[in-house]
MOPAC internal coordinates of N, CA, C and O (Angstrom, degrees):
PM7 1SCF
backbone

  N    0.0000 0     0.00 0     0.00 0    0    0    0
  C    1.4682 1     0.00 0     0.00 0    1    0    0
  C    1.5090 1   108.58 1     0.00 0    2    1    0
  O    1.2310 1   120.82 1   -52.06 1    3    2    1
  N    1.2919 1   116.04 1   127.94 1    3    2    1
  C    1.4574 1   121.10 1   174.00 1    5    3    2
  C    1.4986 1   113.07 1   -88.25 1    6    5    3
  O    1.2310 1   119.79 1    -5.81 1    7    6    5
  N    1.3203 1   118.00 1   174.19 1    7    6    5
  C    1.4327 1   121.41 1   178.63 1    9    7    6
  C    1.5497 1   109.74 1   -64.73 1   10    9    7
  O    1.2310 1   120.76 1   143.63 1   11   10    9
  N    1.3419 1   116.16 1   -36.37 1   11   10    9
  C    1.4371 1   119.77 1   179.31 1   13   11   10
  C    1.5481 1   109.88 1   -65.56 1   14   13   11
  O    1.2310 1   119.99 1   142.95 1   15   14   13
  N    1.3248 1   117.62 1   -37.05 1   15   14   13
  C    1.4716 1   120.55 1   177.31 1   17   15   14
  C    1.5127 1   109.49 1   -66.12 1   18   17   15
  O    1.2310 1   120.77 1   138.70 1   19   18   17
  N    1.3325 1   116.12 1   -41.30 1   19   18   17
  C    1.4706 1   119.06 1   176.90 1   21   19   18
  C    1.5241 1   114.02 1   -61.49 1   22   21   19
  O    1.2310 1   120.39 1   137.25 1   23   22   21
  N    1.3097 1   116.87 1   -42.75 1   23   22   21
  C    1.4559 1   122.65 1   174.58 1   25   23   22
  C    1.5412 1   109.30 1   -59.26 1   26   25   23
  O    1.2310 1   119.15 1   134.50 1   27   26   25
  N    1.2968 1   119.22 1   -45.50 1   27   26   25
  C    1.4522 1   123.65 1  -179.45 1   29   27   26
  C    1.5328 1   109.63 1   -62.19 1   30   29   27
  O    1.2310 1   120.06 1   133.19 1   31   30   29
  N    1.3222 1   117.49 1   -46.81 1   31   30   29
  C    1.4250 1   120.95 1   179.78 1   33   31   30
  C    1.5159 1   113.62 1   -63.11 1   34   33   31
  O    1.2310 1   119.71 1   138.49 1   35   34   33
  N    1.2981 1   118.16 1   -41.51 1   35   34   33
  C    1.4614 1   124.04 1   178.72 1   37   35   34
  C    1.4987 1   109.95 1   -66.09 1   38   37   35
  O    1.2310 1   120.59 1   134.73 1   39   38   37
  N    1.3268 1   116.48 1   -45.27 1   39   38   37
  C    1.4783 1   119.67 1   178.70 1   41   39   38
  C    1.5675 1   108.87 1   -61.31 1   42   41   39
  O    1.2310 1   119.56 1   137.20 1   43   42   41
  N    1.2694 1   118.44 1   -42.80 1   43   42   41
  C    1.4569 1   119.18 1   179.26 1   45   43   42
  C    1.5079 1   113.65 1   -65.98 1   46   45   43
  O    1.2310 1   119.68 1   140.98 1   47   46   45
  N    1.2904 1   118.22 1   -39.02 1   47   46   45
  C    1.4525 1   119.82 1   177.34 1   49   47   46
  C    1.5412 1   110.80 1   -66.45 1   50   49   47
  O    1.2310 1   119.38 1   141.47 1   51   50   49
  N    1.2921 1   118.78 1   -38.53 1   51   50   49
  C    1.4535 1   121.71 1  -179.14 1   53   51   50
  C    1.5457 1   107.12 1   -68.30 1   54   53   51
  O    1.2310 1   119.65 1   141.22 1   55   54   53
  N    1.3212 1   118.27 1   -38.78 1   55   54   53
  C    1.4947 1   121.93 1  -179.17 1   57   55   54
  C    1.5071 1   107.84 1   -67.11 1   58   57   55
  O    1.2310 1   118.24 1   144.96 1   59   58   57
  N    1.3405 1   120.96 1   -35.04 1   59   58   57
  C    1.4313 1   122.71 1  -179.37 1   61   59   58
  C    1.5109 1   112.78 1   -70.59 1   62   61   59
  O    1.2310 1   120.34 1   141.26 1   63   62   61
  N    1.3929 1   116.96 1   -38.74 1   63   62   61
  C    1.4100 1   119.83 1  -174.67 1   65   63   62
  C    1.5224 1   112.45 1   -90.93 1   66   65   63
  O    1.2310 1   120.30 1   143.29 1   67   66   65
  N    1.3265 1   117.03 1   -36.71 1   67   66   65
  C    1.4865 1   117.11 1  -171.89 1   69   67   66
  C    1.5367 1   111.74 1  -120.55 1   70   69   67
  O    1.2310 1   118.01 1  -176.08 1   71   70   69
  N    1.2997 1   121.40 1     3.92 1   71   70   69
  C    1.3931 1   127.36 1   179.58 1   73   71   70
  C    1.5349 1   106.92 1    88.09 1   74   73   71
  O    1.2310 1   121.22 1    -3.52 1   75   74   73
  N    1.3786 1   115.27 1   176.48 1   75   74   73
  C    1.4482 1   118.05 1  -177.48 1   77   75   74
  C    1.5575 1   114.71 1   -77.83 1   78   77   75
  O    1.2310 1   122.62 1  -113.48 1   79   78   77
  N    1.3113 1   112.58 1    66.52 1   79   78   77
  C    1.5423 1   117.88 1  -174.10 1   81   79   78
  C    1.5004 1   110.31 1   -93.00 1   82   81   79
  O    1.2310 1   118.32 1   163.70 1   83   82   81
  N    1.2746 1   120.81 1   -16.30 1   83   82   81
  C    1.4657 1   122.29 1  -178.10 1   85   83   82
  C    1.5294 1   110.82 1  -128.05 1   86   85   83
  O    1.2310 1   121.62 1   -43.52 1   87   86   85
  N    1.2987 1   114.51 1   136.48 1   87   86   85
  C    1.4916 1   118.89 1   179.63 1   89   87   86
  C    1.4718 1   109.10 1   -83.56 1   90   89   87
  O    1.2310 1   121.05 1   -16.78 1   91   90   89
  N    1.3328 1   115.60 1   163.22 1   91   90   89
  C    1.4580 1   119.59 1   175.45 1   93   91   90
  C    1.4950 1   113.39 1   -60.41 1   94   93   91
  O    1.2310 1   121.25 1   145.50 1   95   94   93
  N    1.3417 1   115.20 1   -34.50 1   95   94   93
  C    1.4511 1   119.34 1   176.77 1   97   95   94
  C    1.5310 1   113.82 1   -62.06 1   98   97   95
  O    1.2310 1   121.73 1   138.53 1   99   98   97
  N    1.3616 1   114.30 1   -41.47 1   99   98   97
  C    1.4558 1   119.61 1   177.14 1  101   99   98
  C    1.5320 1   111.10 1   -67.99 1  102  101   99
  O    1.2310 1   122.27 1   142.40 1  103  102  101
  N    1.3461 1   113.25 1   -37.60 1  103  102  101
  C    1.4658 1   119.58 1  -178.35 1  105  103  102
  C    1.5692 1   107.11 1   -65.84 1  106  105  103
  O    1.2310 1   119.98 1   139.69 1  107  106  105
  N    1.3027 1   117.64 1   -40.31 1  107  106  105
  C    1.4830 1   121.29 1  -179.57 1  109  107  106
  C    1.5330 1   109.60 1   -64.19 1  110  109  107
  O    1.2310 1   120.51 1   144.46 1  111  110  109
  N    1.3697 1   116.62 1   -35.54 1  111  110  109
  C    1.4435 1   120.36 1   175.90 1  113  111  110
  C    1.5143 1   111.63 1   -64.03 1  114  113  111
  O    1.2310 1   120.44 1   141.44 1  115  114  113
  N    1.3114 1   116.77 1   -38.56 1  115  114  113
  C    1.4488 1   122.75 1  -178.76 1  117  115  114
  C    1.5524 1   107.74 1   -67.17 1  118  117  115
  O    1.2310 1   120.23 1   133.17 1  119  118  117
  N    1.2905 1   117.16 1   -46.83 1  119  118  117
  C    1.4885 1   122.31 1  -179.20 1  121  119  118
  C    1.5162 1   108.68 1   -61.91 1  122  121  119
  O    1.2310 1   120.62 1   132.40 1  123  122  121
  N    1.3291 1   116.42 1   -47.60 1  123  122  121
  C    1.4629 1   120.52 1   179.78 1  125  123  122
  C    1.5259 1   110.28 1   -60.57 1  126  125  123
  O    1.2310 1   119.81 1   133.76 1  127  126  125
  N    1.2647 1   117.96 1   -46.24 1  127  126  125
  C    1.4799 1   122.83 1   178.94 1  129  127  126
  C    1.5268 1   112.80 1   -60.34 1  130  129  127
  O    1.2310 1   121.58 1   139.73 1  131  130  129
  N    1.3414 1   114.58 1   -40.27 1  131  130  129
  C    1.5091 1   117.55 1   175.09 1  133  131  130
  C    1.5165 1   112.04 1   -62.47 1  134  133  131
  O    1.2310 1   121.10 1   133.16 1  135  134  133
  N    1.3317 1   115.50 1   -46.84 1  135  134  133
  C    1.4717 1   119.50 1  -179.32 1  137  135  134
  C    1.4953 1   111.04 1   -67.47 1  138  137  135
  O    1.2310 1   118.61 1   143.77 1  139  138  137
  N    1.3342 1   120.26 1   -36.23 1  139  138  137
  C    1.4464 1   121.78 1   177.31 1  141  139  138
  C    1.5268 1   110.78 1   -67.41 1  142  141  139
  O    1.2310 1   119.69 1   145.73 1  143  142  141
  N    1.3370 1   118.19 1   -34.27 1  143  142  141
  C    1.4519 1   122.10 1   177.47 1  145  143  142
  C    1.5324 1   109.92 1   -64.94 1  146  145  143
  O    1.2310 1   120.46 1   138.67 1  147  146  145
  N    1.3315 1   116.73 1   -41.33 1  147  146  145
  C    1.4215 1   118.33 1   176.37 1  149  147  146
  C    1.5070 1   114.32 1   -65.28 1  150  149  147
  O    1.2310 1   121.24 1   137.73 1  151  150  149
  N    1.3752 1   115.22 1   -42.27 1  151  150  149
  C    1.4871 1   117.53 1   177.02 1  153  151  150
  C    1.5345 1   112.13 1   -63.15 1  154  153  151
  O    1.2310 1   120.80 1   138.12 1  155  154  153
  N    1.3154 1   116.07 1   -41.88 1  155  154  153
  C    1.4395 1   117.93 1  -179.27 1  157  155  154
  C    1.5358 1   112.95 1   -65.35 1  158  157  155
  O    1.2310 1   121.35 1   138.12 1  159  158  157
  N    1.3429 1   115.02 1   -41.88 1  159  158  157
  C    1.4974 1   117.13 1   176.70 1  161  159  158
  C    1.5229 1   111.22 1   -62.86 1  162  161  159
  O    1.2310 1   119.59 1   141.51 1  163  162  161
  N    1.3420 1   118.38 1   -38.49 1  163  162  161
  C    1.4796 1   118.59 1   178.47 1  165  163  162
  C    1.4896 1   111.59 1   -68.62 1  166  165  163
  O    1.2310 1   121.06 1   143.83 1  167  166  165
  N    1.3424 1   115.58 1   -36.17 1  167  166  165
  C    1.4798 1   119.53 1   175.74 1  169  167  166
  C    1.4932 1   111.22 1   -61.66 1  170  169  167
  O    1.2310 1   119.94 1   150.66 1  171  170  169
  N    1.3050 1   117.73 1   -29.34 1  171  170  169
  C    1.5096 1   121.57 1   179.09 1  173  171  170
  C    1.4943 1   111.79 1   -91.46 1  174  173  171
  O    1.2310 1   121.25 1  -168.82 1  175  174  173
  N    1.3532 1   115.22 1    11.18 1  175  174  173
  C    1.4879 1   122.08 1  -179.85 1  177  175  174
  C    1.4999 1   114.16 1    61.14 1  178  177  175
  O    1.2310 1   121.03 1  -146.38 1  179  178  177
  N    1.3083 1   115.64 1    33.62 1  179  178  177
  C    1.4587 1   121.97 1   175.12 1  181  179  178
  C    1.5178 1   111.63 1  -100.26 1  182  181  179
  O    1.2310 1   119.33 1   -29.16 1  183  182  181
  N    1.3208 1   118.88 1   150.84 1  183  182  181
  C    1.4575 1   124.18 1   174.64 1  185  183  182
  C    1.4550 1   111.24 1   -89.03 1  186  185  183
  O    1.2310 1   119.18 1   -33.76 1  187  186  185
  N    1.2963 1   119.17 1   146.24 1  187  186  185
  C    1.4990 1   124.37 1   177.88 1  189  187  186
  C    1.4918 1   107.53 1  -119.89 1  190  189  187
  O    1.2310 1   120.28 1   -58.81 1  191  190  189
  N    1.3518 1   117.08 1   121.19 1  191  190  189
  C    1.4439 1   118.90 1   178.93 1  193  191  190
  C    1.5176 1   107.97 1  -117.16 1  194  193  191
  O    1.2310 1   120.63 1   -56.32 1  195  194  193
  N    1.3074 1   116.40 1   123.68 1  195  194  193
  C    1.4598 1   122.45 1   176.28 1  197  195  194
  C    1.4845 1   107.80 1  -114.90 1  198  197  195
  O    1.2310 1   120.51 1   -75.53 1  199  198  197
  N    1.3568 1   116.64 1   104.47 1  199  198  197
  C    1.4583 1   124.24 1  -174.93 1  201  199  198
  C    1.5316 1   111.71 1   -51.25 1  202  201  199
  O    1.2310 1   120.96 1   -49.15 1  203  202  201
  N    1.3166 1   115.77 1   130.85 1  203  202  201
  C    1.4477 1   119.88 1   179.54 1  205  203  202
  C    1.5074 1   114.73 1    82.65 1  206  205  203
  O    1.2310 1   119.75 1   174.03 1  207  206  205
  N    1.3867 1   118.09 1    -5.97 1  207  206  205
  C    1.4075 1   120.44 1  -178.70 1  209  207  206
  C    1.5281 1   111.19 1  -120.68 1  210  209  207
  O    1.2310 1   120.00 1   124.62 1  211  210  209
  N    1.3292 1   117.61 1   -55.38 1  211  210  209
  C    1.4502 1   119.98 1   177.94 1  213  211  210
  C    1.5501 1   111.08 1   160.33 1  214  213  211
  O    1.2310 1   122.38 1     7.72 1  215  214  213
  N    1.3512 1   113.04 1  -172.28 1  215  214  213
  C    1.4432 1   121.39 1  -177.52 1  217  215  214
  C    1.5311 1   109.52 1  -128.61 1  218  217  215
  O    1.2310 1   122.53 1   -48.69 1  219  218  217
  N    1.3427 1   112.76 1   131.31 1  219  218  217
  C    1.4915 1   118.27 1   171.06 1  221  219  218
  C    1.5016 1   108.82 1   -98.90 1  222  221  219
  O    1.2310 1   120.67 1   -47.11 1  223  222  221
  N    1.2888 1   116.32 1   132.89 1  223  222  221
  C    1.4565 1   121.28 1  -177.00 1  225  223  222
  C    1.4930 1   109.94 1  -137.69 1  226  225  223
  O    1.2310 1   121.27 1   -14.37 1  227  226  225
  N    1.3799 1   115.17 1   165.63 1  227  226  225
  C    1.4740 1   122.62 1   171.74 1  229  227  226
  C    1.5102 1   104.73 1  -109.38 1  230  229  227
  O    1.2310 1   120.22 1   -56.05 1  231  230  229
  N    1.3037 1   117.18 1   123.95 1  231  230  229
  C    1.4520 1   124.33 1   175.30 1  233  231  230
  C    1.5383 1   108.87 1  -115.50 1  234  233  231
  O    1.2310 1   122.71 1   -42.51 1  235  234  233
  N    1.3517 1   112.42 1   137.49 1  235  234  233
  C    1.4596 1   117.14 1  -179.05 1  237  235  234
  C    1.4715 1   108.80 1   -93.37 1  238  237  235
  O    1.2310 1   120.38 1   -59.14 1  239  238  237
  N    1.3163 1   116.88 1   120.86 1  239  238  237
  C    1.5015 1   123.08 1   174.64 1  241  239  238
  C    1.5113 1   110.85 1   -82.89 1  242  241  239
  O    1.2310 1   121.51 1   -39.46 1  243  242  241
  N    1.2880 1   114.72 1   140.54 1  243  242  241
  C    1.4611 1   121.21 1   177.78 1  245  243  242
  C    1.5537 1   110.50 1   -76.56 1  246  245  243
  O    1.2310 1   121.13 1   -17.14 1  247  246  245
  N    1.3208 1   115.44 1   162.86 1  247  246  245
  C    1.4332 1   123.04 1   171.52 1  249  247  246
  C    1.5487 1   106.70 1   -67.30 1  250  249  247
  O    1.2310 1   122.19 1   -44.83 1  251  250  249
  N    1.3626 1   113.41 1   135.17 1  251  250  249
  C    1.4922 1   113.87 1   179.30 1  253  251  250
  C    1.5291 1   108.71 1  -145.46 1  254  253  251
  O    1.2310 1   121.97 1   -12.85 1  255  254  253
  N    1.3126 1   113.84 1   167.15 1  255  254  253
  C    1.4637 1   119.83 1   178.15 1  257  255  254
  C    1.4840 1   109.84 1  -100.25 1  258  257  255
  O    1.2310 1   120.18 1   -48.85 1  259  258  257
  N    1.3213 1   117.27 1   131.15 1  259  258  257
  C    1.4743 1   121.21 1   178.96 1  261  259  258
  C    1.5261 1   107.49 1  -126.38 1  262  261  259
  O    1.2310 1   119.89 1    -1.78 1  263  262  261
  N    1.2919 1   117.82 1   178.22 1  263  262  261
  C    1.4642 1   122.65 1   176.84 1  265  263  262
  C    1.5370 1   110.68 1  -117.70 1  266  265  263
  O    1.2310 1   120.41 1   -40.07 1  267  266  265
  N    1.2824 1   116.82 1   139.93 1  267  266  265
  C    1.4559 1   123.59 1   171.47 1  269  267  266
  C    1.4964 1   106.10 1   -70.22 1  270  269  267
  O    1.2310 1   118.30 1   -62.39 1  271  270  269
  N    1.3495 1   120.84 1   117.61 1  271  270  269
  C    1.4209 1   121.74 1  -178.88 1  273  271  270
  C    1.5164 1   115.68 1   -61.99 1  274  273  271
  O    1.2310 1   120.13 1   152.67 1  275  274  273
  N    1.3121 1   117.35 1   -27.33 1  275  274  273
  C    1.4417 1   122.59 1  -177.99 1  277  275  274
  C    1.5218 1   111.95 1   -76.89 1  278  277  275
  O    1.2310 1   121.63 1   131.50 1  279  278  277
  N    1.3426 1   114.48 1   -48.50 1  279  278  277
  C    1.4562 1   118.78 1  -174.39 1  281  279  278
  C    1.5226 1   114.42 1  -104.19 1  282  281  279
  O    1.2310 1   120.21 1   161.21 1  283  282  281
  N    1.3308 1   117.20 1   -18.79 1  283  282  281
  C    1.4425 1   121.78 1   179.99 1  285  283  282
  C    1.5102 1   113.39 1    81.13 1  286  285  283
  O    1.2310 1   119.87 1  -179.66 1  287  286  285
  N    1.2986 1   117.86 1     0.34 1  287  286  285
  C    1.4456 1   120.48 1  -179.26 1  289  287  286
  C    1.5283 1   110.57 1   -78.77 1  290  289  287
  O    1.2310 1   120.09 1   -35.25 1  291  290  289
  N    1.3781 1   117.44 1   144.75 1  291  290  289
  C    1.4764 1   119.72 1  -178.60 1  293  291  290
  C    1.5164 1   111.49 1   -69.79 1  294  293  291
  O    1.2310 1   121.33 1   -37.37 1  295  294  293
  N    1.3124 1   115.05 1   142.63 1  295  294  293
  C    1.4545 1   123.89 1   179.16 1  297  295  294
  C    1.5077 1   107.65 1  -132.03 1  298  297  295
  O    1.2310 1   120.82 1   -42.49 1  299  298  297
  N    1.3361 1   116.03 1   137.51 1  299  298  297
  C    1.4392 1   120.90 1   176.47 1  301  299  298
  C    1.5587 1   110.20 1   -86.93 1  302  301  299
  O    1.2310 1   120.96 1   -54.33 1  303  302  301
  N    1.3008 1   115.77 1   125.67 1  303  302  301
  C    1.4633 1   121.22 1   175.55 1  305  303  302
  C    1.4821 1   105.34 1  -100.31 1  306  305  303
  O    1.2310 1   121.01 1   -57.80 1  307  306  305
  N    1.3335 1   115.67 1   122.20 1  307  306  305
  C    1.4528 1   122.66 1  -177.58 1  309  307  306
  C    1.5341 1   112.59 1   -70.71 1  310  309  307
  O    1.2310 1   120.15 1   -18.76 1  311  310  309
  N    1.3109 1   117.31 1   161.24 1  311  310  309
  C    1.3926 1   123.80 1   178.62 1  313  311  310
  C    1.5194 1   110.51 1   -72.65 1  314  313  311
  O    1.2310 1   119.41 1   -40.32 1  315  314  313
  N    1.3118 1   118.73 1   139.68 1  315  314  313
  C    1.4806 1   118.51 1  -177.87 1  317  315  314
  C    1.5667 1   106.77 1  -157.53 1  318  317  315
  O    1.2310 1   120.47 1   -25.45 1  319  318  317
  N    1.3009 1   116.70 1   154.55 1  319  318  317
  C    1.4473 1   121.22 1   173.63 1  321  319  318
  C    1.5797 1   110.18 1   -78.13 1  322  321  319
  O    1.2310 1   119.89 1   -38.01 1  323  322  321
  N    1.2782 1   117.81 1   141.99 1  323  322  321
  C    1.4247 1   123.01 1   174.99 1  325  323  322
  C    1.5001 1   111.87 1  -132.52 1  326  325  323
  O    1.2310 1   119.37 1   -36.66 1  327  326  325
  N    1.3375 1   118.81 1   143.34 1  327  326  325
  C    1.4485 1   118.93 1   176.88 1  329  327  326
  C    1.5316 1   110.99 1   -78.72 1  330  329  327
  O    1.2310 1   119.94 1   -38.38 1  331  330  329
  N    1.3091 1   117.72 1   141.62 1  331  330  329
  C    1.4572 1   122.27 1   175.69 1  333  331  330
  C    1.5269 1   110.07 1  -134.20 1  334  333  331
  O    1.2310 1   121.35 1   -26.28 1  335  334  333
  N    1.3462 1   115.02 1   153.72 1  335  334  333
  C    1.4400 1   120.02 1   178.33 1  337  335  334
  C    1.5269 1   108.54 1  -122.71 1  338  337  335
  O    1.2310 1   120.85 1   -47.80 1  339  338  337
  N    1.2981 1   115.97 1   132.20 1  339  338  337
  C    1.4971 1   120.44 1   178.69 1  341  339  338
  C    1.5312 1   105.09 1  -119.46 1  342  341  339
  O    1.2310 1   120.92 1   -67.27 1  343  342  341
  N    1.3551 1   115.85 1   112.73 1  343  342  341
  C    1.4738 1   117.25 1   179.17 1  345  343  342
  C    1.4769 1   113.49 1   -69.58 1  346  345  343
  O    1.2310 1   119.48 1   -27.37 1  347  346  345
  N    1.3091 1   118.60 1   152.63 1  347  346  345
  C    1.4088 1   124.93 1   179.43 1  349  347  346
  C    1.5127 1   110.97 1   -73.68 1  350  349  347
  O    1.2310 1   119.57 1   -11.07 1  351  350  349
  N    1.3241 1   118.42 1   168.93 1  351  350  349
  C    1.4328 1   121.89 1   179.19 1  353  351  350
  C    1.5364 1   111.71 1   -61.90 1  354  353  351
  O    1.2310 1   123.34 1   138.95 1  355  354  353
  N    1.3732 1   111.20 1   -41.05 1  355  354  353
  C    1.4425 1   116.75 1  -178.52 1  357  355  354
  C    1.5224 1   112.55 1   -61.89 1  358  357  355
  O    1.2310 1   120.33 1   135.38 1  359  358  357
  N    1.3087 1   116.98 1   -44.62 1  359  358  357
  C    1.4558 1   125.32 1   177.75 1  361  359  358
  C    1.5181 1   111.33 1   -61.27 1  362  361  359
  O    1.2310 1   121.55 1   132.73 1  363  362  361
  N    1.3206 1   114.64 1   -47.27 1  363  362  361
  C    1.4724 1   117.86 1   176.89 1  365  363  362
  C    1.5374 1   112.81 1   -61.00 1  366  365  363
  O    1.2310 1   120.43 1   139.35 1  367  366  365
  N    1.3106 1   116.78 1   -40.65 1  367  366  365
  C    1.4576 1   120.70 1   179.37 1  369  367  366
  C    1.5517 1   111.36 1   -65.77 1  370  369  367
  O    1.2310 1   122.22 1   141.05 1  371  370  369
  N    1.3526 1   113.34 1   -38.95 1  371  370  369
  C    1.4805 1   116.16 1   179.85 1  373  371  370
  C    1.5327 1   110.84 1   -66.49 1  374  373  371
  O    1.2310 1   119.88 1   139.02 1  375  374  373
  N    1.3040 1   117.83 1   -40.98 1  375  374  373
  C    1.4547 1   121.25 1  -179.06 1  377  375  374
  C    1.5298 1   109.21 1   -70.98 1  378  377  375
  O    1.2310 1   119.26 1   144.16 1  379  378  377
  N    1.2867 1   119.02 1   -35.84 1  379  378  377
  C    1.4749 1   121.17 1   174.49 1  381  379  378
  C    1.4899 1   113.07 1   -62.74 1  382  381  379
  O    1.2310 1   120.98 1   141.17 1  383  382  381
  N    1.3617 1   115.74 1   -38.83 1  383  382  381
  C    1.4818 1   119.38 1   177.92 1  385  383  382
  C    1.5135 1   110.08 1   -66.77 1  386  385  383
  O    1.2310 1   118.78 1   143.16 1  387  386  385
  N    1.3102 1   119.94 1   -36.84 1  387  386  385
  C    1.4275 1   122.47 1   178.08 1  389  387  386
  C    1.5747 1   109.49 1   -64.76 1  390  389  387
  O    1.2310 1   121.03 1   132.79 1  391  390  389
  N    1.3468 1   115.63 1   -47.21 1  391  390  389
  C    1.4513 1   118.95 1   179.70 1  393  391  390
  C    1.5131 1   112.05 1   -62.01 1  394  393  391
  O    1.2310 1   119.47 1   140.67 1  395  394  393
  N    1.2998 1   118.62 1   -39.33 1  395  394  393
  C    1.4729 1   122.92 1   178.55 1  397  395  394
  C    1.5279 1   111.67 1   -65.04 1  398  397  395
  O    1.2310 1   120.57 1   142.12 1  399  398  397
  N    1.3546 1   116.52 1   -37.88 1  399  398  397
  C    1.4412 1   121.27 1   178.30 1  401  399  398
  C    1.4946 1   110.78 1   -66.52 1  402  401  399
  O    1.2310 1   119.53 1   140.16 1  403  402  401
  N    1.3287 1   118.49 1   -39.84 1  403  402  401
  C    1.4742 1   123.66 1   179.58 1  405  403  402
  C    1.4831 1   108.85 1   -68.28 1  406  405  403
  O    1.2310 1   118.19 1   142.42 1  407  406  405
  N    1.2978 1   121.05 1   -37.58 1  407  406  405
  C    1.4478 1   124.32 1  -178.95 1  409  407  406
  C    1.5720 1   109.38 1   -67.65 1  410  409  407
  O    1.2310 1   119.92 1   139.88 1  411  410  409
  N    1.2911 1   117.76 1   -40.12 1  411  410  409
  C    1.4414 1   121.48 1  -177.06 1  413  411  410
  C    1.5542 1   110.22 1   -72.95 1  414  413  411
  O    1.2310 1   120.63 1   153.11 1  415  414  413
  N    1.3509 1   116.40 1   -26.89 1  415  414  413
  C    1.4963 1   119.06 1   178.14 1  417  415  414
  C    1.5290 1   111.01 1   -72.53 1  418  417  415
  O    1.2310 1   120.65 1   147.93 1  419  418  417
  N    1.3667 1   116.36 1   -32.07 1  419  418  417
  C    1.4617 1   120.44 1  -175.66 1  421  419  418
  C    1.4604 1   114.49 1   -74.59 1  422  421  419
  O    1.2310 1   120.10 1   180.00 1  423  422  421

């Protein structure tokens, strides 16, 4: 799913529940603002928790040794912060139910 697909789906759901009150352009602004708020919070080293969906966090990776795949020589990868997403129990259960349904169909 792309961001455009997400905007389309959100606009469709809003139109079904509240009528055609919001245009796709306005919906795109809302989605962009939401994503920008998440990016900004992560940039400020803050955690974002969306109940029933999951948590966005910054995790600090340690310095480690890796290998250059071309030459095979060891390379030191410096420590750095990385964004991580941890899904909620509800989201994991929902995805597990989808996978189980697909397995039983096959």
